N, C-alpha and C positions, 0 to 999 in steps of 0.2 A: 553382822547383819547390815541392813541398808543404812546409809547416812542421810541425814536431813540436809536440805539445801539452805536452811536457815542456820546461821552460826556466827560465832565471834571468836577471834583469836588475838592474843596480845603477847608481845615479847619485848623485853628490854635487855640490851647488851651494853654493859659498861666496861670500856677499855681504858687504857692509859691516855689515849688521845681524844676519844669522844664517846658519848653515850648515844646509842641509836635505839629508837622506839618504833616498832612496827605494829600497826593495828589492822585487823582485817574484819570485815563483816559482810554478810551475804543474805540475799533473799532468793526466792525461787525464780528460775528462768529456764526456758526451754534448752538453751545452749549455755556455753561459758561466755560471760560478758564481763570483762575486767575494766576497772577504772583505777588507775594508779596515780597517786599524788606524791611525787618525789620532790624533795628540795633540789634546787639547781645544782648543788654540790654533788648529788647522786644521779644526775640525768644520764650519765654514761652507762648506768647500770640497768636502765629500763628494760631493754631487750632480755637481759639475763633474768630479771625479776619475772617477766611475763613467761619465759620458758620454764622457769622453776615452778611457777604456779600451775601452768598447763600440765606439767608432768605429774602432778598429784591431785589436781581438782578438775573434774570434767564438766560439771554443770553448775549453774547459779549465776546471779548477778553479784559479782564480788567487788567491793570497794576496799582499796588498800591505802592507808595513810602512813607516811613515814616522816619522822621528825628526828632532830639530833641536837646535842649540846656539845660544844667544844670543851674538853677537859684540860687542854694546854693551849699555849699560843697557837694561833691558826697555822696549819701546815699547808694552807692554800695560798695561791698568789692572786693578786688583783691584776686583771687584764683590761687594758684600755682598747676600745673598738672605735677607731677614728672614723670609719665609713658610716657607722651608725650615728655618731655625733654630728657628722657633716649633714646627714639627712635631716636630723632634728633642726640643725641651725638653718639650713636652706628653707625648711618648712616654716620656721618662725619668721624668717626674713620676708617670705611671701605673705604671710599673715600680717606682718607689720606694714608692708607696702599697700596691701589691699584695703586695710582699714585706716591708713594714714596715722599710724600710731607712732609715738615718740619714745616709747620705753626702750631702754637698752637691753640687749640680750646678755645676761651675766654668765660667768663661768659656773656659779653655783646652780643656776637654773638648768643649764645643760647637763651638769653632773648628776642631777636628780632624775633624769629620764631613764627608763628601764633599758638595760643592756648596754649603756654607754660604758659602764664598768661592771665587770662580772668577776665572781670568785670561782677559780678553777683549781682543782687539786693538782699538785705537781706530779709529773710523770712518775717519779720514783716512789710516790705514795699510792698510786692507783692499785697496785697489786695487793697491798695490805688492806686498803679500803674495800676492795672487792671481797677479800676474805671475811672481813667484818660483816659486810652486807649479806653474804651467803649464810653466815652463821645466824644473823638476826632474822632473815626471811625464813630460814628453815625452822627456827624456833617458833615463829609466829604461825607458820603453816601447820606445825605439829599440834600446837594448842588449838588452832582453828578446826582441824580435822577431828581432834578428840572431842571438841564441843559439838561438832556436827554428829559424831558417832553417838554421843550421849543423848542428844535430841532425837536422833534416828531410832535408837533403841526404844524410847518411850512411844514414838509414833508407831513403830512396828507392833509393839505390844497392844496398842489400842486397835490397830487394824486387824490383828489376829482375833481379837475379841469380837469384832464386828463380823468377820468371816465365819466364826463359830455360830453367831446368831443367825447368819444367813443359812448355814447348814441345817440348823434347827427348823427354820421356816420352810426350807425346801422339803425336809422330811415330813412336815405337816401337810404340805401340798400333795406329796406322794401318797400319804395315808388317806387323805380326803378324796382323792380322785375316784377310787372304786366305789365309795359310798355314794357319790353323785349319780353314778350309773344305776346302782340299785334303787336309789330314791326315784330316779326317772322311770325305771321299769315299773315300780310300785304305783306311781302316779298314772302311768299310761294304762296299766291294768284296771285301776280304779275308775278312770275316765271311761274306758271301754265298757266296763260293767254297767256304768250308769246309762250308757247309750244303747247297749245291746243286751239281749238275754245271755246269761253266762254260757249256755250251751253253744252259742254261735261265735264265741271268741276264737279267733284264729291264732293259736299259739305261735305258729311259724311266722305270721305277719308281725306279731308283737316282738319276737326275737330279732327279726330283721330291722325293725324300727330302732330297737335298742342298740344294735350293732352300728347302725348309721350314726346314731347320736353319740355313741362312745367314740367312734372314729373322728367325729367333728370336734369333740372337746378334748381329745387325747393330748396330754402334754408330757408323755413318757420321754420322748426324745429331748425336749427342753429341760426336763429334770436331770437327765443323764449328762447333758452338756453343761448345765449350770453347776452340778456337783463336780464335774471335771475341772471347770474353770476355777472354782473355789479351792479345790485341792492344789491346782497349779499355782494359784496366787499365794497360798500358804507356803509352798515350797520355795517360791521365788523370793518372798520376803525374808526368808532365813538364809539366803545365799549372801556371801560376803562379796558383793559385786554391785554394779549399777543396776538398779531395778525399776527406776521411775518410769521409763518408757514402756517396758513390758507390762507393768502393773496398769498403766493407763490403757493399754490395749485390752487387757483382761477385763478391766472395769467396763469398757465399752461392750464387750461380748456378753458379760453378765447382764448388763442393762438390756441388751437385745433379747436375750432369752426371757427375761422377766416381762418385757413388753408383750412377747408372744403369748406367754401364759395368761396375762391379763386379757388380751384380745380374744382368746379362745374360751375364757371362762364365762359361764352364765350363773355361777354359784357365788353367793355373797361371801362365804368363808374364804374361798380361794382368792376372790377379788381383794379382800382385806389383807390376806397373806402376801399377795402380789404387790400391793401398795407398800407394805412394810419392807418388802425386799427392795423395791425401788428407792425407798427412803434411805435404807442402809447403803445401797450402792452409791447414791449421790453423796453421802457423807464420806464414803471411801474415796470417791473421785476427787473430792475437795482436798482430802488429806494427802493423797499420793502426789499432788502437785508439788509438795515440798520434799519429795524423795529424790535423791540423786540418781 
């Protein structure tokens, strides 16, 4: 069945060289919006990570956090970037001259600036590191999807209950509609009798008035369409696919039919039923925002 867009995934991979921890969490979003926080050591893997996530997740605002611990002496090399150090040095000299400062620019000060020295994996280790990251990310995504699936199952179960309630309300509207016409006919006859002698009542005129009234308040088409949308929504929720966008469309259509029933109704009972329908539809619309 459908997956929730809210979820959490966690995976730890402990190898001889390092321990990698990948955590994922998400909230609802119209499209897929990824935010990856990778250590500098793994920056080369960012595109691969994004492609891997895209291949298995289609919607949601997904935050991914990756951390690691070295299990042996570092297999990375320290790289000095002289052009960056020169830019920092020149900037400090300009600052010193502008404010007539006498402080000396020390080696320790320059070495502490970002990117003057960086840690980079050696070329011969990149293939193994990529294999480790593939394994860690796949494990985290598996856990993340399982969590989303579990949350989605609970959400779908609740939505199906609400759709069943809607079916019951629509059935009550359908049953009540003929009663309204009979009550109108009875009231019309009673009023006519009060105004005219019984022998002067034009049965044909009464029937015509009842037909006009019945046509004005008729909600048969709305009931048929509403039942059709409810049936389609139930079938959609039980598909093993992305259903969020379709359910959002169906909820809009159900709301449209409910509004029409309310606008046509002059009966308190049907008005109350219409309000209950709209309340349920609004709850459904809120919940399906979390469906993938």
